C-alpha positions as CSV (number, residue, x, y, z in Angstrom):
1,M,178.3,105.4,64.6
2,Y,179.5,104.4,68.2
3,S,179.3,106.5,71.2
4,G,182.5,106.8,73.5
5,R,181.3,105.1,75.9
6,E,180.0,102.5,73.7
7,A,183.6,102.1,72.2
8,S,185.1,101.5,75.6
9,F,182.7,98.6,75.9
10,S,183.9,97.5,72.7
11,L,187.3,97.4,73.8
12,L,186.9,96.1,77.2
13,A,185.1,93.3,75.7
14,G,187.5,92.6,73.0
15,L,190.0,92.6,75.3
16,F,188.5,90.0,77.7
17,S,187.3,87.8,74.8
18,A,191.1,87.5,73.5
19,R,192.4,87.0,77.0
20,L,189.7,84.6,77.6
21,L,190.0,82.1,74.2
22,D,194.0,82.2,75.1
23,A,193.6,80.7,78.4
24,F,191.5,77.8,77.5
25,F,193.2,77.0,74.0
26,T,196.7,77.7,74.6
27,P,199.3,75.3,76.5
28,R,200.1,77.3,79.9
29,E,203.6,77.3,78.7
30,G,203.0,79.1,75.8
31,R,200.4,81.2,76.6
32,C,200.7,84.4,75.3
33,R,200.6,88.1,77.2
34,I,197.8,90.3,77.1
35,S,200.2,92.9,75.8
36,R,201.1,90.6,73.0
37,L,197.5,90.5,71.5
38,S,196.7,91.8,68.4
39,K,194.7,95.0,69.0
40,P,191.0,94.7,68.4
41,H,189.8,96.5,65.2
42,F,188.2,100.0,65.1
43,S,186.8,102.1,62.7
44,L,188.9,105.7,62.6
45,Q,185.3,106.9,64.3
46,Q,185.3,104.8,67.0
47,E,188.9,105.5,67.7
48,R,188.2,109.1,68.0
49,D,185.2,108.5,70.0
50,L,187.4,106.4,72.7
51,T,189.6,109.3,72.6
52,S,187.5,111.8,73.5
53,A,185.6,110.1,76.0
54,R,188.8,109.4,77.9
55,T,190.0,113.1,77.4
56,E,186.7,114.3,78.8
57,V,187.1,111.9,81.8
58,S,190.5,112.9,82.7
59,S,189.7,116.7,81.9
60,A,187.0,116.8,84.4
61,S,189.0,114.7,87.1
62,A,191.9,117.2,86.7
63,N,189.4,120.4,87.0
64,R,187.5,119.1,89.7
65,A,191.0,118.5,91.4
66,L,192.4,122.3,90.6
67,A,188.7,123.4,92.1
68,L,189.3,121.4,95.2
69,V,193.0,122.0,96.1
70,C,192.2,125.7,95.4
71,I,189.7,125.5,98.3
72,A,191.8,123.7,100.7
73,V,194.9,126.2,100.1
74,L,192.3,129.0,100.5
75,L,191.1,127.7,103.9
76,S,194.5,126.5,105.3
77,S,196.4,129.5,104.4
78,S,194.1,131.7,107.1
79,T,196.5,131.3,109.5
80,W,199.1,132.9,108.2
81,L,198.2,136.6,108.8
82,S,196.5,135.9,111.5
83,G,198.5,137.3,114.0
84,T,199.0,140.3,111.6
85,A,195.9,141.2,111.5
86,V,195.1,141.6,115.0
87,G,198.8,143.2,115.8
88,P,196.7,146.8,116.2
89,I,194.7,145.3,118.9
90,L,197.6,143.5,120.5
91,R,199.8,146.5,120.1
92,Q,197.5,148.3,122.7
93,Q,196.8,145.2,124.7
94,W,200.5,144.4,125.4
95,K,202.0,148.0,124.6
96,L,204.0,147.0,121.7
97,S,206.0,148.8,119.6
98,D,206.1,148.8,115.5
99,A,209.4,147.0,115.7
100,Q,208.1,144.4,117.9
101,S,204.2,144.2,116.6
102,A,206.3,143.6,113.0
103,W,207.7,140.1,115.1
104,L,204.2,138.5,114.8
105,T,204.6,138.3,111.4
106,I,208.1,137.5,111.3
107,A,207.8,134.9,113.7
108,V,205.4,133.2,110.7
109,Q,208.0,134.1,108.3
110,L,211.0,132.2,110.5
111,G,208.8,129.4,110.7
112,F,208.1,128.6,106.9
113,I,211.4,129.2,106.2
114,T,212.5,126.5,108.8
115,G,209.6,124.0,107.8
116,T,210.4,124.6,104.1
117,F,214.2,123.4,104.8
118,L,213.0,120.9,107.0
119,Y,210.4,119.6,104.4
120,A,212.8,119.9,101.5
121,Y,215.7,118.3,103.5
122,L,213.7,115.3,104.4
123,N,212.3,115.1,100.7
124,L,208.5,114.7,102.6
125,S,205.9,115.7,99.6
126,D,208.2,113.5,97.3
127,R,208.4,110.3,99.4
128,F,205.1,110.4,101.0
129,N,201.9,111.0,99.9
130,A,201.6,115.0,99.1
131,R,197.7,115.1,100.2
132,R,198.7,113.3,103.6
133,V,201.4,115.7,103.9
134,F,199.4,118.6,103.4
135,F,196.3,117.0,105.8
136,V,198.6,116.7,108.9
137,S,200.2,120.3,108.3
138,A,196.8,121.9,108.4
139,L,195.8,120.5,111.7
140,L,199.2,121.2,113.1
141,G,198.7,124.4,111.7
142,A,195.3,124.8,113.1
143,A,196.6,123.8,116.7
144,F,199.2,126.3,116.9
145,N,197.0,129.3,115.9
146,I,194.7,128.3,118.1
147,A,197.1,127.8,120.9
148,F,198.5,131.4,119.8
149,A,194.9,132.7,120.6
150,W,193.9,131.2,124.1
151,L,197.5,130.2,125.7
152,G,199.6,133.5,124.3
153,A,200.1,135.6,126.9
154,G,202.6,138.0,126.0
155,L,205.0,138.6,123.2
156,A,207.5,135.9,123.9
157,S,205.0,133.0,124.1
158,A,203.1,134.5,120.5
159,I,206.4,134.6,118.8
160,V,206.8,131.0,119.5
161,L,203.4,129.8,118.7
162,R,203.6,132.2,115.5
163,F,207.2,130.7,114.6
164,L,205.2,127.1,114.7
165,T,202.3,128.0,112.8
166,G,204.9,129.4,109.9
167,L,206.5,125.8,110.0
168,T,203.6,123.9,109.4
169,L,202.6,126.3,106.7
170,A,205.8,124.5,104.6
171,G,203.6,121.9,103.9
172,V,200.2,123.8,103.0
173,Y,201.3,126.3,100.0
174,P,204.3,124.4,98.4
175,V,202.8,120.6,99.0
176,G,199.7,122.1,97.1
177,M,201.6,123.4,94.3
178,K,203.1,120.0,93.6
179,I,199.6,118.5,94.0
180,V,198.4,120.8,91.0
181,A,201.4,119.7,89.0
182,M,200.5,116.0,89.3
183,W,197.4,116.9,87.1
184,F,198.9,119.0,84.8
185,R,201.6,118.8,82.4
186,T,201.2,121.6,80.3
187,G,199.1,125.1,81.3
188,L,200.6,125.0,84.9
189,G,201.6,129.1,84.8
190,W,197.6,129.8,84.5
191,R,196.4,127.0,86.8
192,L,198.8,128.0,89.6
193,G,197.7,131.3,88.9
194,L,194.5,129.9,90.6
195,L,195.9,128.4,92.9
196,V,198.0,131.3,94.2
197,G,194.9,133.4,94.1
198,A,193.9,131.3,96.4
199,L,196.4,131.6,98.7
200,T,196.3,135.4,98.5
201,L,192.5,135.3,99.5
202,G,193.1,132.9,102.3
203,T,196.1,135.1,103.5
204,A,193.5,138.5,103.3
205,S,191.1,136.9,105.4
206,P,191.6,137.7,108.9
207,Y,191.7,141.1,107.9
208,L,187.8,140.7,106.6
209,I,187.1,138.2,109.4
210,Q,188.2,141.4,111.3
211,A,187.0,143.9,109.6
212,I,183.1,142.1,109.9
213,G,183.7,140.9,113.5
214,A,185.4,143.9,115.0
215,R,183.5,143.7,118.3
216,F,184.1,140.1,119.0
217,D,187.5,139.3,121.1
218,W,190.5,138.6,119.1
219,R,190.9,135.4,120.3
220,V,187.6,134.2,118.7
221,L,188.8,136.1,115.3
222,V,192.1,134.0,115.3
223,S,190.3,130.4,116.6
224,I,188.1,131.1,113.3
225,A,191.0,131.2,111.1
226,S,192.1,127.9,113.1
227,L,188.7,126.3,112.0
228,S,188.9,127.3,108.9
229,S,192.8,125.7,107.9
230,I,191.0,122.6,109.4
231,A,188.1,122.2,107.2
232,G,191.0,123.0,104.2
233,G,192.8,119.9,105.2
234,F,189.9,117.8,105.5
235,I,188.9,119.0,102.0
236,M,192.4,118.0,100.7
237,Q,192.6,114.4,102.6
238,S,189.0,113.5,101.4
239,A,187.3,115.3,98.6
240,A,190.4,115.8,96.3
241,A,192.4,112.5,94.5
242,D,196.2,112.4,93.4
243,G,197.0,113.0,89.6
244,P,198.7,110.7,86.9
245,Y,202.0,112.5,87.1
246,L,204.8,113.1,89.7
247,R,203.4,109.6,91.3
248,A,207.2,108.3,91.5
249,R,208.3,108.2,95.2
250,A,212.1,109.9,95.4
251,R,214.7,108.2,97.2
252,F,216.1,110.3,100.2
253,D,218.4,112.8,99.0
254,P,219.5,115.7,101.3
255,A,221.8,117.0,98.3
256,M,218.8,117.7,96.4
257,L,218.6,120.8,98.8
258,F,221.3,122.3,96.5
259,K,221.6,120.1,93.5
260,V,218.6,121.9,92.2
261,F,220.1,125.4,92.0
262,Q,223.1,123.6,89.8
263,H,220.6,124.0,86.8
264,K,221.3,127.8,85.0
265,P,217.3,128.2,84.4
266,F,216.3,127.2,87.7
267,R,218.8,129.4,89.0
268,Y,218.0,132.5,87.7
269,T,214.0,131.3,88.1
270,A,214.9,131.3,91.8
271,L,216.8,134.2,92.1
272,G,214.0,136.1,90.4
273,Y,211.8,134.9,92.7
274,F,213.8,136.2,95.6
275,G,213.6,139.7,93.9
276,H,210.0,139.2,93.9
277,M,209.7,138.4,97.4
278,W,211.6,141.4,99.1
279,E,208.7,143.2,98.1
280,L,205.9,140.6,98.5
281,Y,205.3,140.6,102.0
282,A,206.9,143.8,103.9
283,F,203.9,145.2,101.2
284,W,201.0,143.1,102.8
285,S,202.3,142.8,106.4
286,L,202.9,146.7,106.9
287,L,200.5,148.2,104.8
288,T,198.6,149.3,107.6
289,F,202.1,150.9,109.0
290,Y,202.0,152.6,105.7
291,L,198.3,153.7,105.3
292,S,197.4,154.8,109.2
293,A,200.4,157.4,108.8
294,S,199.1,159.1,105.8
295,F,195.4,158.9,106.8
296,R,196.3,160.5,110.5
297,D,198.1,163.3,108.4
298,H,195.1,163.3,105.6
299,A,192.1,161.6,106.4
300,E,191.8,160.4,110.5
301,N,188.0,159.1,109.4
302,W,189.6,156.6,107.5
303,L,191.5,154.6,110.1
304,G,188.4,152.8,111.3
305,Y,188.5,151.1,107.8
306,L,192.0,149.8,107.9
307,P,191.4,146.2,108.5
308,L,188.5,146.5,105.5
309,V,191.1,148.4,103.2
310,A,193.9,145.8,104.0
311,F,191.7,142.6,103.3
312,I,190.8,144.5,99.6
313,T,194.4,145.4,98.7
314,I,195.6,142.0,99.5
315,G,192.7,140.4,98.4
316,A,193.0,142.2,94.6
317,G,196.2,140.1,94.4
318,A,193.6,137.2,93.2
319,I,192.7,138.7,90.3
320,G,196.2,140.0,89.3
321,C,197.1,136.2,89.7
322,A,193.8,134.7,87.6
323,V,194.4,137.6,84.9
324,G,198.0,136.9,84.6
325,G,197.8,132.7,84.8
326,W,195.4,133.7,81.7
327,I,197.6,135.6,80.1
328,S,200.7,133.5,80.2
329,R,198.7,130.5,78.0
330,R,199.6,133.1,75.3
331,S,202.5,135.4,76.0
332,G,204.3,133.1,78.4
333,E,205.2,132.9,82.0
334,I,208.4,135.1,81.3
335,T,206.2,138.1,80.2
336,V,203.8,138.2,82.6
337,A,206.4,138.0,85.5
338,I,208.9,140.7,83.8
339,A,205.8,143.2,83.2
340,S,204.3,142.6,86.7
341,L,207.6,143.1,88.2
342,T,207.9,146.6,86.5
343,I,204.5,147.7,87.1
344,S,204.7,146.9,90.8
345,G,208.3,148.5,91.2
346,A,207.3,151.6,89.6
347,C,204.3,151.7,92.6
348,C,207.2,150.9,95.1
349,A,209.5,154.1,93.5
350,L,206.2,156.3,93.3
351,S,204.8,155.5,97.0
352,A,206.4,158.8,98.6
353,L,204.3,160.9,96.0
354,S,201.0,158.8,96.6
355,F,201.4,159.2,100.2
356,S,199.6,162.7,100.5
357,L,197.2,161.6,97.8
358,P,193.6,162.1,99.2
359,A,192.2,158.9,100.8
360,A,190.1,157.5,97.9
361,L,193.2,158.2,95.3
362,L,195.6,156.4,97.7
363,L,193.2,153.7,97.6
364,V,193.1,152.9,94.1
365,F,196.6,153.3,93.7
366,I,197.1,150.6,96.4
367,I,194.7,148.6,94.8
368,I,196.3,148.4,91.8
369,W,199.7,147.9,93.6
370,G,197.9,144.5,95.3
371,V,197.0,143.8,92.0
372,F,201.1,143.6,90.4
373,V,202.9,142.8,93.5
374,V,201.4,139.3,93.1
375,S,200.4,138.3,90.1
376,D,204.0,137.0,89.0
377,S,204.0,134.5,91.8
378,P,202.6,131.6,90.1
379,Q,204.6,132.4,87.1
380,F,207.8,131.8,89.2
381,S,206.1,128.6,90.5
382,A,205.3,127.2,87.2
383,L,209.0,128.0,85.6
384,A,210.5,126.4,88.4
385,A,208.6,123.4,88.2
386,R,209.4,123.5,84.6
387,H,213.0,123.5,85.1
388,C,213.8,121.6,88.3
389,P,214.3,117.5,88.2
390,P,210.8,115.9,87.7
391,E,211.0,113.3,90.8
392,Y,212.3,116.0,93.4
393,T,209.3,118.6,92.1
394,G,208.2,119.2,95.7
395,T,212.0,119.5,97.2
396,A,213.0,122.0,94.3
397,L,209.4,124.6,95.3
398,T,209.8,124.0,98.7
399,V,213.5,125.0,98.9
400,Q,212.6,127.9,96.4
401,N,210.3,129.3,98.7
402,G,211.9,128.6,101.7
403,V,215.1,131.0,100.6
404,G,212.3,133.5,99.1
405,F,210.7,134.0,102.6
406,A,214.3,134.5,103.9
407,V,213.9,137.4,102.2
408,T,211.1,138.5,103.5
409,V,212.3,138.4,106.8
410,V,214.9,141.1,105.8
411,S,212.7,143.3,104.1
412,I,210.1,143.5,107.0
413,Q,212.9,144.0,109.9
414,V,214.5,146.8,107.7
415,L,211.0,148.8,106.6
416,P,209.7,149.5,110.4
417,L,213.6,150.5,111.3
418,A,214.2,152.6,108.3
419,A,210.4,154.3,108.9
420,S,211.7,154.9,113.0
421,V,214.0,157.7,111.0
422,I,212.8,158.6,107.7
423,G,209.1,158.0,108.1
424,W,206.7,155.7,106.6
425,R,206.5,157.9,103.6
426,W,209.9,157.0,102.3
427,A,210.3,153.8,103.9
428,F,208.5,151.9,101.0
429,M,210.3,153.0,98.6
430,L,213.3,150.6,99.5
431,L,211.1,147.8,98.4
432,T,211.8,149.1,94.9
433,A,215.4,146.8,94.5
434,G,213.5,143.8,94.8
435,P,211.3,144.1,91.4
436,V,214.4,145.5,89.5
437,A,216.5,142.5,90.6
438,G,213.9,139.9,89.7
439,A,213.2,141.7,86.2
440,F,216.7,141.8,85.6
441,F,216.8,138.3,86.1
442,M,213.8,137.1,84.0
443,L,215.5,139.3,81.0
444,K,218.7,137.1,81.7
445,L,216.4,133.8,81.5
446,R,214.2,135.1,78.3
447,R,217.6,135.4,76.5
448,M,218.5,131.9,77.6
449,A,215.4,130.6,75.9
450,A,215.4,132.2,73.0
451,P,216.5,130.3,70.0
């Protein structure tokens, strides 16, 4: 019995021998192409061994690529909330109000939105090598982030530099999703779950850095995030590889920015995603405002643990992404998305009641919310990749992200304004509309998919 390696060797030897005979004994004008040669004879077992050997190599390469892409995204996304994490420090040093502090996050979101439309309009990740686009974006993001730390002299300059950091992140997260899609034709939901889980941990990492290094200057903490982004870029460029799918380079077509929405399943997916985004980044970026208001009323001794609590809460979403992705293998992406939206929507509606809970119980509630607020995100990406034109997968994912993040700017701006009137206890209830709208469009998509 032949092993897979022996079968591969036999196939190559057979093809080489046939080509050699053809070259020596056939006149040039009658020489046949290799594709016309008769297939060397193998037993059924040899064929199976050869197929198995090829599958094992392909699977191992794909899994290695997935792991490297996840690590690169985790490291490179650390610049996302680095300004938000040091916001409480800058609020004191620069004498900022809550609404002004929110601009440290809003500026990144606006930059990301601008970047997504720029990348999508130019079809960058579909016209050029996606890993190279990621690499350049990660390095530029690190440069703008470190400039924020050492050159930012006040809110105005900080907003500009945070905007530029956000613009470069459009070449990290959406492009990372395309690189994963280049390796897998099936099971994309749970694999993107791992990727979004890595993004979630990377986004939360500045809070961990602040919690561990609270005695360091805030500029050092932000600089660590930049070094992390540089490392992620080099991992993507040097260690990862291109997958076998979606390799065709698309022609420049700015109209695809709008054409992708003409397909109804993609449109419903995108609309569901927009509802999800109304809640997600407002929850992540304003969580410390909500918790500090609660702790000041009921448990002031917990105020010192806010950065750690924020890291645990946001980081818990990585578990939700991974587990949700695994469940989607059997239940499907739509089911996981609807379940996640329902639970996170319920948390939004109950946020006013949970506000007065004892600190330990409030922490449990917030962590549960943190798990489900993002567990649907990779499912939306998988559905979008499935329902968009294959040659413009990068463009479709990027433009969906761009509009989704435009929604976050509104919710992040609205909540502090509402809190100044009704208080943080009630402000988070305004997020309920997002999950409700998202679940509505997912139900419409399910009805379309039903036989």
